[in-house]
N, C-alpha and C positions, 0 to 999 in steps of 0.2 A: 249468539253472535250476530253481528251485522257484517255482510260480505259485500265486496265490490262486484261490479258488473262482469269483469273479466273472469272472476272466480266462477260465476254462474255459467259463462260460456265454456270455460275449460272443463268443468265437471259435468254439465248437463247438456252441452251442445249450444252452438251459436244461435241466438234468437230465442232461447228458452224463456218462457214468461217468468218474470220475477215473482208473480203471485204464487206460481206452482212450487216455488222453492221454500216459501214460508212454512215453518213447522217441520222441515226435514232436519235430520240429525247428521252433522258432519263431525269428523274426528281430527283433532290436532294432537300429535304425539299420543295417540290412543285415548285422548280425553274427549268425550262426547260433548258437543255443543249444539243447541237447537237454534236454527236460523230464525230470527225474528224480524229481519229486515234486509233489503237489498238497496245499496246506494245507487243513485243515478250516475251515469257515466261522467267522469271528471277529466279524463285525459292524463297528461303527464304532470309530475311535480316540477318545480324549478330545477331540481338536480337531474331531471331526465328519467326518473323512475316512474313506473306506471301506477297512478293513484287508484286505478280500478282493480289492481291485483293486490287486494288487501282484505284482511279479516279483523274485526274489532270484537274483543271479548271483555268481560268485566275485569277490572284491575285486580281484584282479590283472587279471581280464578287464575289470571295470568301469573300472579306472584306465587301462589301456592301449588298450582297444578302443572303449569307449563315451564316456568323458569326456576322454581324453587330448588329442584334437584340438581341443577347445573350451575347455579350462581350462588356465591357466598353472600352476596349483597342483595338479599331477597327484597328488602324494603326500598331499594333504589328506584327512582323514577328518572328515566333518561331524558324524556322530552315531554313538554306540555304544550299543546297547540291551543291557541286562543284566537278568538275573532271578535273585533270591536263592532259595536252596533253601527257605527258610521266612521268614515275616514277622518272626520274632524275630532273623533275621540281617541285617536291612536296615541298621541303624546300623553294624555291623561291616563289611559289604560296602562301604558308602559310604566309610568311613574308609580301608579298604585300597585302594580304587580311587583315591581322591584322592591318597594317598601314592605310589602307583605312577605315576600320571600326572604328578605334580610331579617325580618322579625322571626319568622318560623325557623330559619336556619341559625339564629343566634349570632348574626353578624352585627357587631357593635361599633359605633362611632365611624371613624374613617377607614375601617378595615376593608380590604378588597372583597368584592362580591365573589361568592363561591358558585356562581351560576352565570350564564350568558343569556341575554335577551336579544333576539334578532327580529328586526322589522322586515318582513318578507315583501313589503311594498317597494322597498328600494331596488331589489333585483327585477321586480316586475316593471318598474318604471324604466330601468336600464334596458331591459329587453324591448320594451315598447319603443324607446327612442332608437335602439338599434334597428328595429323593424322599420321605423319611419325613414331612417337613413338609407336602409337597403331599398325601400320603396322608391325614394327619390332617385337613387342611383339607377335602378331598373327603369324608371320613367325616363331618365336622361338617355339611357341606351335605346329605349324604344323610340324616342323622338329622333335620335340620330339615325336609327334604322329606317324610320319613315322618310326622313329627308333623303337618305341615300337611295331608297327604293323609288321615291318620287323622281329623283334625277335620272335614275335608270329607265323608268317608264317614259319620261320625256325624251330621252335620247333615242329609245326604240321607236317612239312615235314619229320623231323628226326623220329618222332614217326611213320609216315607212312612207312618209309623205314624199320624200325624194324618189324612192323606188316606184311609187305608184302615181307619179305626176301625170303620165299619159292617161292612166285610168281616170284620174280626177277630171282632167280636161275633157275626156269623152263623156263622162257623166254630166258635166255641166253643159256640154254641147247639145245633149239630147234632152235638156230641160231641168236638170237638177239645180236647185238653188244653193246659194252659199251656205245658208243655215242647214240645209240637208247634209252637205259635205261636213260642216262643223259637227253636227250631231253624230254623224257616222264615226268620226275619229274620236269624239268624246266617249261614245259607247265602247269602242275598242280599248281605249285606255282604262275605262272602268272595268271591263272584263279582265284585263291583265291584272289589275290591282286586286279584284275580288278572288281570282284564281290563286294569286300569290297569298292572299289572306287565308283562304281555305287550306292551302298547303301548310302555312305556318301554324294554324290552329291544330290540324291533324298531327303534325310533327311534334308540337308542344305537348299535346295530350299523350302521344306515344312515349316521349321521353319522360314525362312526369310519371306515367304508370310504370315504366321500366325501372326508374330510380326507386319509386315507392316499393315495388315488388322486391328489388334486390336488398333494400335497407329495412324492409318490414314497416314502412310508414303507411299512414292512412292519407289518402289524397282525395280532395274534393274538387268538383268542377262547378264553377259559377256560370250559369247561362248568361248573366249580364256581361261577363268578360268576353264571351264569344260574340255577343251582339256588338259590344263596343269595338272589338277587333275588326269586325266586318265593316262597321260604320266608318272607322278611321281609314281602312283600306279604300273604301269607296270615295271618301273625301280626297285622299291623296291621289287616287286615280283620276278623278275629275280635274283637280288642280293641275296635275302633271300633263293632262291632255289638252288644256286650254290653249296654250301657245301653239303646239303643233296643229290643232284644229283651226285656229285663226289663220295660220300660214297656208293651210290647205284651202280654206275658204276664200282666201285673197288671191288665189291663182286665177289668171285670165285663161279662158278656154283655148284661145289661139296659141298662146305661149306654152301652155301645158301640153297641147298636142304636138308641138314641135320638139318637145324635150326628148333627149336621148335617142 
C-alpha cells in the first residue's frame, strides 16, 4: 500500500520519518499490506476531505480481499482519477476518455452515457476567483481602516498641539528651530501609528490562532505581511502627523507663550 502523511502521523507519531515506515506491515480489515511508499502532504480535497488521510492498495486486492465480502458488485469501479500532462490537453483528454468509456461499456450511437466526467479545474478556478474577490474586499476594508486611523491620529496630534502650545513657545524661545518642533511631532505621530500597528498584529495573530485551534485548521504566518503592516502603519503615521507638525512649527514664540 501507499499511505498519506496523516496516516503516518496518526499511527507512528507526528513528524515520524517517512523512510522508517517503508516495509512496515499495516492491516485493513485484518488484511496485511506492506507499505511501499508515503505520499507528500497534499492538504484538503475540493470537497473538504483530507487528502493526506488515505491509503492506496492494488485494485485486485481491494476487490477480492476488502470489498468482495460486503459488495455484490465486486467488479464495479466507482471513480477513476486522471491527470492531464498539461492544462491545454484537458479537452482532448476528456474527449478521448469519454470515447473509450463508451466503447468499453457498450454505449452505442446517441445513447446516454452511463458515467460522468467531471473537470476539477472548474471548481478550482471558481475558488480562486472567490479568493481574489475576498482579497479585494479585505484590501478595501484595510484601506478604510488606514484612512480612519490616519484621521484619528491627525485629530489627536492637533489636540496635542493646542494643549502644548505654551511648551512649544518655550522650546522655540530657548533656541529650538521650526524643523526641530516639526520633527518632534512627526516622531510622536509615527510612534502612535507603530504602537497601533503592533497591537493590530498581535491581536490578529491571537484571533487567527484561536479560530484555528477551535476549528482544527492549520494557520501560517507570513513575515512579509507583518513587515508590510508596520510599513503601512509608519507611512500613515507620518502622513497624519504632517499637518499638525506644520501647524506646531508655524507658531510664533511670543504668541505661543501668551496662549492659555
